[in-house]
N, C-alpha and C positions, 0 to 999 in steps of 0.2 A: 893901243902900239904891239900888245902882248897877239899873239892869232889863235895857241893852246898851251894847253898847261896835261904835264902829263905825270904821269904816278905809278910804282910798281905794285903791283901788285904778288902775293902767292896764288893763292890762288882763281884763277878770272869769270870760270864758270859764279863760283859767288858772291865774287866781286863785284860783276855785271847785273846779279840780282840784288844785290844792294842797292850796287847808286842808281841802279832800272826804281827801287822803294825809295832816296830818297831826292835825285833828278825830279823829275814828276811833279815838286809842285811849286816849282824852281820855271815846268815847264821849258828842263830842259829831258831829249829821248834818244834812246841807242838809234845810228844810225848806221852802227859797220858795225860786224864782227868777222873777226876775223882768227886766224890758231891764236895766236900769242900776244893779238892790241881787241882789246873794248872802243874804238868810240860810242861819242855819248856829246850833244848839242843840241837846237836852235832848226838851222838851218843850212849846216858843217860843223864837219866833228875841229868845237872845243874843247873838249875835255877824255886823252884818252889810258886809258888803263891797257901798262903794260906788262906780261909776264914775265912775274923773275921767280924762279922755285924760291931761290936763298935771304934772299929779302928776309929776315927780321924783324914780330915785330917792337917799337920804339914805341916807350908811351911817349908825350909830351917833344914831339923830336927837332923839334924850338919853332919851327916857321908851316905855314897855313897858306889856306888857297881862301877867298874868302869870293862867294858867285852873290850876286844881284839876286833877291826876292821882291817881286811882282806887291807883295803889299807880307803886313804883319802876323796875318793869317800860313799867310806862304809860309814864314818860317816858322814859325813856330811847327807848325806840316813834315816842316824838314825834319825837326831836331827827333819827332818823333816819331820817325817812317826812320829814322837812323839810330832811336836806341830798337826801338817792332824786332831791328834788323842786324841785329848784336851790333852793333854801333857806342861806343863809350859817351857818354858828357862830358863838357869839358866848357860847358857858360849855359846857364838854362836860354831858352832866348827872354827878351827886356830891355826895357833898357841902357841905353849903356853915352859914356856925353866922348867925340871921339874931338879932336886937334877943331876940327871949325864947322862940325856940327855935333850936335844929337842923330844915334842910329835906332834900329834895333835890331839886334841883333842875335844868334845862340853858337855855341859852336858844339864841336861831335868832334872824336874820332872814326875812321872806318874799319875791317878788321885790318886793317896791314900798321893801326897804327897812325896816320897821315889825317892829317888837322885840316874840316873842313869849317868855313860861318859862312853861315843864308847871315845877309842885311836888306832894310831897307829901313829907302829916307822917307822919315814922313816929310807928304802932298804941300803944297802953301795952302788947300783945300780942307786940309785935315787941322788943321791949327789952331 
């Protein structure tokens, strides 16, 4: 249903470096770099960074983007990379209960206050 998501960033180079580190455990790579945008994805641009110099960092802006991780280890690596690269903790890796299932997830804020979550759902053979 959703083709791509874009987030505003104040410093495109810093944000691109942050996301390269954070996305690596999730299998997302930098695919396109242009003057005012950088696109990440697996095979096509799914997550876009767009330069907006006037963006004000807002702590916990109220929404978030959730990304699927291949494993609990990848969720932990996503979270660790975020904190090591200047992101903020918004919920450490751990089990969480959702309306229809439980999952393993972590929440972070990027350098501009955009909130992201990485999640891994248990596989039948892990139960």
